[in-house]
C-alpha positions, 0 to 999 in steps of 0.5 A, spaced: 341 237 862 338 243 859 343 249 861 344 251 854 343 258 855 348 258 861 353 254 857 353 259 851 353 265 856 360 262 858 363 260 852 361 267 848 364 270 854 370 267 853 370 269 846 368 276 848 374 277 853 379 273 848 378 278 842 380 285 846 387 281 849 388 279 842 387 286 839 391 289 845 397 285 844 397 285 836 397 293 836 401 294 843 394 298 845 397 299 852 403 303 850 410 301 852 412 294 855 416 288 855 415 284 849 414 278 853 408 282 856 404 282 850 406 275 848 403 272 854 397 277 853 396 274 846 397 267 848 391 268 853 387 271 848 388 266 843 387 260 848 380 264 851 378 265 844 379 258 841 376 255 848 370 259 847 369 257 840 370 250 841 365 250 847 360 254 844 360 248 838 360 242 844 354 246 848 350 246 842 352 239 839 352 235 846 348 240 851 342 236 850 345 229 850 344 226 857 349 220 856 355 221 861 361 221 856 358 227 853 357 231 860 364 229 862 367 232 855 363 238 857 365 238 864 372 238 862 371 244 857 368 248 862 373 246 867 379 249 863 374 255 862 374 256 869 381 255 871 383 260 865 380 266 869 385 265 875 391 268 871 388 275 869 384 275 876 390 275 879 394 280 875 389 285 875 387 285 882 394 284 885 397 289 880 392 294 882 396 301 882 402 298 878 405 300 871 406 295 866 413 297 865 418 302 867 417 307 862 414 314 863 406 314 862 405 307 862 399 303 863 397 303 870 393 296 872 386 297 875 382 292 879 376 293 875 378 290 869 378 283 873 371 284 874 369 281 867 373 275 869 370 274 876 363 274 872 366 269 867 369 265 873 362 265 877 358 262 870 363 257 869 363 254 876 355 254 876 356 250 869 360 245 873 356 245 879 350 243 874 354 238 870 357 235 877 350 235 880 347 231 874 353 226 874 353 225 881 345 224 882 344 219 876 344 212 878 349 213 884 347 210 891 347 214 897 353 212 900 357 214 893 353 221 893 356 222 901 363 220 899 363 225 893 360 230 897 366 229 903 371 229 897 369 235 895 369 238 901 376 236 903 379 238 897 376 245 896 380 248 902 386 244 899 385 248 893 384 255 896 390 253 901 395 251 894 393 258 891 394 262 897 401 259 898 402 261 890 400 268 891 405 269 897 411 265 894 417 269 893 419 269 886 426 269 887 426 263 892 428 257 887 426 252 892 419 254 892 418 258 885 411 260 884 407 258 877 407 266 876 414 267 877 417 271 871 422 268 866 420 261 867 420 256 862 414 252 860 417 246 863 419 249 870 412 252 870 409 245 869 413 243 875 411 248 879 404 247 878 405 239 879 408 242 886 401 244 888 398 237 888 401 235 894 398 242 897 391 240 895 391 233 897 395 233 903 393 240 906 392 238 913 399 236 913 402 243 911 398 247 916 401 251 922 402 246 928 399 252 932 392 251 929 391 244 931 393 247 938 388 252 938 383 246 936 385 242 941 384 247 947 378 249 944 375 242 944 378 241 951 375 247 954 
Protein backbone atom coordinates (compact mmCIF):
# COMPACT_ATOMS: atom_id res chain seq x y z
CA UNK A 1 0.00 0.00 0.00
CA UNK A 2 1.47 3.28 -1.12
CA UNK A 3 -0.44 5.86 0.84
CA UNK A 4 2.45 7.20 2.89
CA UNK A 5 1.53 10.81 2.16
CA UNK A 6 -2.03 10.33 3.36
CA UNK A 7 -0.92 8.51 6.49
CA UNK A 8 1.65 11.18 7.29
CA UNK A 9 -1.04 13.85 6.81
CA UNK A 10 -3.16 12.07 9.42
CA UNK A 11 -0.35 11.47 11.92
CA UNK A 12 1.12 14.98 11.59
CA UNK A 13 -2.41 16.38 11.85
CA UNK A 14 -2.83 14.59 15.18
CA UNK A 15 0.43 16.14 16.39
CA UNK A 16 -0.61 19.59 15.17
CA UNK A 17 -3.94 19.34 16.98
CA UNK A 18 -2.50 17.90 20.16
CA UNK A 19 0.03 20.67 20.77
CA UNK A 20 -2.52 23.54 21.10
CA UNK A 21 -4.57 21.50 23.57
CA UNK A 22 -1.49 20.92 25.70
CA UNK A 23 -0.61 24.61 25.55
CA UNK A 24 -4.18 25.63 26.45
CA UNK A 25 -4.28 23.30 29.45
CA UNK A 26 -0.84 24.20 30.82
CA UNK A 27 -1.27 27.98 30.54
CA UNK A 28 -5.05 28.07 31.18
CA UNK A 29 -5.30 29.98 27.91
CA UNK A 30 -9.11 29.90 27.81
CA UNK A 31 -9.52 31.72 31.10
CA UNK A 32 -11.32 30.61 34.27
CA UNK A 33 -12.74 27.09 34.16
CA UNK A 34 -13.13 24.05 36.34
CA UNK A 35 -9.87 22.23 37.03
CA UNK A 36 -11.30 19.03 35.54
CA UNK A 37 -11.89 20.83 32.24
CA UNK A 38 -8.20 21.58 31.77
CA UNK A 39 -7.31 18.06 32.97
CA UNK A 40 -9.43 16.56 30.18
CA UNK A 41 -7.98 18.99 27.64
CA UNK A 42 -4.44 18.05 28.68
CA UNK A 43 -5.25 14.34 28.53
CA UNK A 44 -6.67 14.60 25.01
CA UNK A 45 -3.75 16.72 23.83
CA UNK A 46 -1.18 14.27 25.11
CA UNK A 47 -2.96 11.24 23.67
CA UNK A 48 -3.28 12.98 20.29
CA UNK A 49 0.38 14.05 20.33
CA UNK A 50 1.74 10.63 21.28
CA UNK A 51 -0.60 8.86 18.87
CA UNK A 52 0.53 11.11 16.04
CA UNK A 53 4.23 10.55 16.79
CA UNK A 54 3.85 6.77 16.99
CA UNK A 55 1.75 6.63 13.81
CA UNK A 56 4.22 8.79 11.90
CA UNK A 57 7.04 6.41 12.81
CA UNK A 58 4.94 3.32 12.01
CA UNK A 59 3.81 4.81 8.70
CA UNK A 60 7.38 5.43 7.58
CA UNK A 61 8.54 2.04 8.81
CA UNK A 62 5.62 -0.14 7.75
CA UNK A 63 3.69 1.86 5.16
CA UNK A 64 5.39 0.21 2.18
CA UNK A 65 5.27 -3.30 3.64
CA UNK A 66 2.61 -5.50 2.07
CA UNK A 67 2.42 -8.17 4.78
CA UNK A 68 -1.01 -8.39 6.43
CA UNK A 69 0.26 -8.07 10.06
CA UNK A 70 1.83 -4.69 9.25
CA UNK A 71 -1.41 -3.47 7.68
CA UNK A 72 -3.38 -4.65 10.73
CA UNK A 73 -1.05 -2.68 13.01
CA UNK A 74 -1.55 0.46 10.92
CA UNK A 75 -5.29 -0.17 10.80
CA UNK A 76 -5.53 -0.36 14.59
CA UNK A 77 -3.45 2.78 14.97
CA UNK A 78 -5.50 4.86 12.56
CA UNK A 79 -8.73 3.48 14.03
CA UNK A 80 -7.63 5.01 17.33
CA UNK A 81 -6.77 8.26 15.56
CA UNK A 82 -10.21 8.39 13.93
CA UNK A 83 -12.16 7.58 17.11
CA UNK A 84 -10.06 10.12 19.01
CA UNK A 85 -11.70 12.92 17.05
CA UNK A 86 -15.23 12.12 18.21
CA UNK A 87 -15.07 13.68 21.74
CA UNK A 88 -13.75 17.10 20.59
CA UNK A 89 -16.15 17.15 17.62
CA UNK A 90 -19.05 16.57 19.97
CA UNK A 91 -17.74 19.13 22.45
CA UNK A 92 -17.25 21.93 19.93
CA UNK A 93 -20.51 21.38 18.04
CA UNK A 94 -22.84 20.43 20.91
CA UNK A 95 -21.42 23.13 23.18
CA UNK A 96 -21.69 25.93 20.60
CA UNK A 97 -22.68 29.18 22.26
CA UNK A 98 -22.02 28.05 25.82
CA UNK A 99 -19.26 29.28 28.12
CA UNK A 100 -16.77 26.87 29.62
CA UNK A 101 -17.62 28.10 33.11
CA UNK A 102 -20.04 30.31 35.02
CA UNK A 103 -17.45 33.05 35.46
CA UNK A 104 -18.18 36.35 33.69
CA UNK A 105 -16.34 36.68 30.41
CA UNK A 106 -15.51 32.99 30.16
CA UNK A 107 -14.51 31.54 26.81
CA UNK A 108 -17.52 30.81 24.59
CA UNK A 109 -17.45 27.56 22.60
CA UNK A 110 -17.87 27.86 18.81
CA UNK A 111 -18.49 25.07 16.34
CA UNK A 112 -15.81 26.25 13.91
CA UNK A 113 -13.09 25.02 16.28
CA UNK A 114 -14.33 21.50 15.58
CA UNK A 115 -13.67 21.74 11.82
CA UNK A 116 -10.00 20.57 12.05
CA UNK A 117 -11.20 17.47 13.90
CA UNK A 118 -13.79 16.78 11.21
CA UNK A 119 -11.07 17.05 8.57
CA UNK A 120 -8.79 14.71 10.51
CA UNK A 121 -11.70 12.32 11.02
CA UNK A 122 -12.25 12.25 7.24
CA UNK A 123 -8.53 11.64 6.62
CA UNK A 124 -8.50 8.82 9.16
CA UNK A 125 -11.59 7.24 7.62
CA UNK A 126 -10.00 7.41 4.16
CA UNK A 127 -6.81 5.77 5.44
CA UNK A 128 -8.85 3.00 7.07
CA UNK A 129 -10.75 2.48 3.83
CA UNK A 130 -7.48 2.04 1.93
CA UNK A 131 -6.14 -0.39 4.53
CA UNK A 132 -9.36 -2.42 4.66
CA UNK A 133 -9.54 -2.50 0.88
CA UNK A 134 -6.04 -3.97 0.69
CA UNK A 135 -6.77 -6.45 3.48
CA UNK A 136 -10.08 -7.61 2.09
CA UNK A 137 -9.08 -7.95 -1.55
CA UNK A 138 -5.80 -9.83 -1.19
CA UNK A 139 -6.28 -13.57 -1.39
CA UNK A 140 -9.94 -13.43 -0.33
CA UNK A 141 -12.71 -15.29 -2.15
CA UNK A 142 -15.70 -13.49 -3.64
CA UNK A 143 -18.00 -14.98 -1.02
CA UNK A 144 -15.88 -13.63 1.81
CA UNK A 145 -15.68 -10.24 0.16
CA UNK A 146 -19.47 -10.06 -0.08
CA UNK A 147 -19.77 -11.25 3.52
CA UNK A 148 -17.33 -8.57 4.70
CA UNK A 149 -19.21 -5.87 2.80
CA UNK A 150 -22.53 -7.11 4.24
CA UNK A 151 -21.14 -7.03 7.79
CA UNK A 152 -19.86 -3.47 7.33
CA UNK A 153 -23.19 -2.32 5.87
CA UNK A 154 -24.99 -3.89 8.83
CA UNK A 155 -22.70 -2.44 11.52
CA UNK A 156 -22.54 1.15 10.23
CA UNK A 157 -26.21 1.96 11.09
CA UNK A 158 -25.66 0.33 14.48
CA UNK A 159 -22.67 2.54 15.19
CA UNK A 160 -24.59 5.65 14.11
CA UNK A 161 -27.54 4.56 16.27
CA UNK A 162 -25.32 3.95 19.33
CA UNK A 163 -23.64 7.36 18.99
CA UNK A 164 -27.01 9.05 18.52
CA UNK A 165 -28.36 7.41 21.69
CA UNK A 166 -25.29 8.57 23.58
CA UNK A 167 -25.73 12.14 22.41
CA UNK A 168 -29.38 12.20 23.49
CA UNK A 169 -28.86 10.39 26.81
CA UNK A 170 -29.67 12.14 30.08
CA UNK A 171 -26.49 12.43 32.19
CA UNK A 172 -28.65 12.57 35.34
CA UNK A 173 -30.28 9.19 34.63
CA UNK A 174 -28.15 6.52 36.35
CA UNK A 175 -29.80 3.69 34.40
CA UNK A 176 -28.58 5.00 31.04
CA UNK A 177 -25.49 6.96 31.98
CA UNK A 178 -23.75 8.19 28.81
CA UNK A 179 -20.00 7.97 28.34
CA UNK A 180 -19.68 11.76 28.28
CA UNK A 181 -21.52 12.35 31.57
CA UNK A 182 -19.43 14.51 33.96
CA UNK A 183 -18.17 13.11 37.23
CA UNK A 184 -17.79 9.47 36.11
CA UNK A 185 -14.82 7.42 37.18
CA UNK A 186 -12.69 5.59 34.62
CA UNK A 187 -14.43 2.31 35.43
CA UNK A 188 -17.87 3.85 35.02
CA UNK A 189 -16.91 5.31 31.64
CA UNK A 190 -15.62 1.93 30.49
CA UNK A 191 -18.88 0.26 31.52
CA UNK A 192 -20.90 2.98 29.79
CA UNK A 193 -18.86 2.42 26.64
CA UNK A 194 -19.40 -1.35 26.85
CA UNK A 195 -23.16 -0.78 26.95
CA UNK A 196 -22.82 0.65 23.43
CA UNK A 197 -21.78 -2.76 22.09
CA UNK A 198 -25.31 -4.30 22.17
CA UNK A 199 -26.65 -1.17 20.45
CA UNK A 200 -24.13 -1.61 17.63
CA UNK A 201 -24.59 -5.37 17.21
CA UNK A 202 -28.35 -5.63 17.85
CA UNK A 203 -29.53 -2.21 16.63
CA UNK A 204 -32.67 -3.54 14.84
CA UNK A 205 -34.00 -4.77 18.21
CA UNK A 206 -33.80 -1.28 19.72
CA UNK A 207 -35.59 0.56 16.92
CA UNK A 208 -39.12 1.82 17.69
CA UNK A 209 -41.80 -0.71 16.65
CA UNK A 210 -43.55 1.99 14.61
CA UNK A 211 -40.67 1.90 12.10
CA UNK A 212 -41.35 -1.75 11.34
CA UNK A 213 -45.06 -1.04 11.09
CA UNK A 214 -44.39 1.64 8.48
CA UNK A 215 -42.09 -0.72 6.57
CA UNK A 216 -44.71 -3.49 6.57
CA UNK A 217 -47.42 -1.12 5.41
CA UNK A 218 -45.14 0.20 2.66
CA UNK A 219 -44.27 -3.31 1.48
CA UNK A 220 -47.90 -4.43 1.50
CA UNK A 221 -49.10 -1.32 -0.30
